[in-house]
Steps between C-alpha positions, in 0.01 A plus 500: 500500500578150626285577808213608269549182298447301809159664542423426132591136575223504759265634230597222265393256773155657476506479117599133515220436748242651269615387156656155569347380827148651460522465113334832439545680175599878521166610349310278744614706796213745454245216491322355802666164568373386849604135434872600532488539880630854505494505882794267518674693228441822689657337814812408303525846353455651846800289629704620210401866559585465870839353422564782249399762757755353752773510229414861419504597870845326551645664188392850599644441845835406345486794256497758776715737292234537223493407141825474299608790283644437151718698265474553121791267451312216665197510262550774231165435331300586808675834524454599132316818441327398187185276537572344165851399604374342822233302311730383226779417745273313742354292220854414363606392843189275512600341173855468633370307805299277271803429288695409821230244571528359150882520460677586836838581352549871589508459873647787693538583871417867442307649215513854619737788399371520144546131430163512309481833310170682501262460200412859409314475172311264269790516258697288740471143386467389869175679524338226294655212698209478741242448218533114486482483875176697525354306210569166670378623845181650336428169318548305821280741699226475239511120516495509882184709482315370185648162433313171520446417868706201630803389689741622229352849510520511883863388488583770239328757727694389799824503315433845364425632845812338633702660220361857524391568862842446677660737247260787566685650797814534284316653208539868618115539453418536872820638647859559404746214533875528554609299204468471122501123465536246780503130439380438846148633424465229230508205742123471533422614148733230357267234656204643306721518184604135537135395544391687186780338304395154622137566422589634155715191421216277629246681273710473193580133567128424507447675165803345324404169333813420298820369648729766344288779656543343843873459434531868400309597810735296717798661346353845549429417864847370554642819338294715736632299800852549378451880486457493884864373534726811460 
C-alpha cells in the first residue's frame, strides 16, 4: 500500500501543477486553454510518468515471489461473505481513520485479529458514524467543482486531493489490503487535513467581525491542536 501511495504522490504532483501552478479550475480542464502552455506541462508529466515507470519496474523486480497473500484475521471485513457487511465495515473504517486524523488517541501497532468488530447491520450504531464524514467530503467536493473561482477554491481543491487520493490504495476498493487500520497510510492525508483546517480557520476569521468571535475561534483552534497531543 505504501508503494501505491508513492505512485499517488506522483499524481498529486500533477494535480498541484494543474490547480496551483497553472491555476486551472477542475471544470476548465475540458475547455480549450492554449495560453497555458500545455506543451511544457506535458513534458513535466512525461518526466513524472517515466520516473513512475522506473519505480514500478524496480518494484516488480524485487517482488519476484508475487503478490502477498492475506488471511481473514488480517482484514476480516474484506473476507466477509455479506456485501452489506463489507460496505458498512469499510465505511466505518473510513470514519475511524478520519477520527484518528482529528483526535489521534487510539493509536495501535496492530488493528487486526478482530480489534475492530464487523458492522453487520444498520441497527449497529457504528453504521451511521460515516454519515458526517461523507457529508463534509460531499460539501467540499461540491465547492471544489461549483464554488466561486479563485485562489481559495484552488487551495481547497488541492487540499482535498491531498487528503483523499493518498488514502485510496488503503480503501479496499481496488484490491485487498492486509490490515484494518494503519496509521502509516495517514501520513500524506494528514497534510491535506491540516491544510483544510488552516483554510477553514482563515475563512472563519475573515467573516468574524467581533473580538469575542475571534477569541472563541482561537480557543477552538488551540483545542484542536491539543487533540493532536496524546
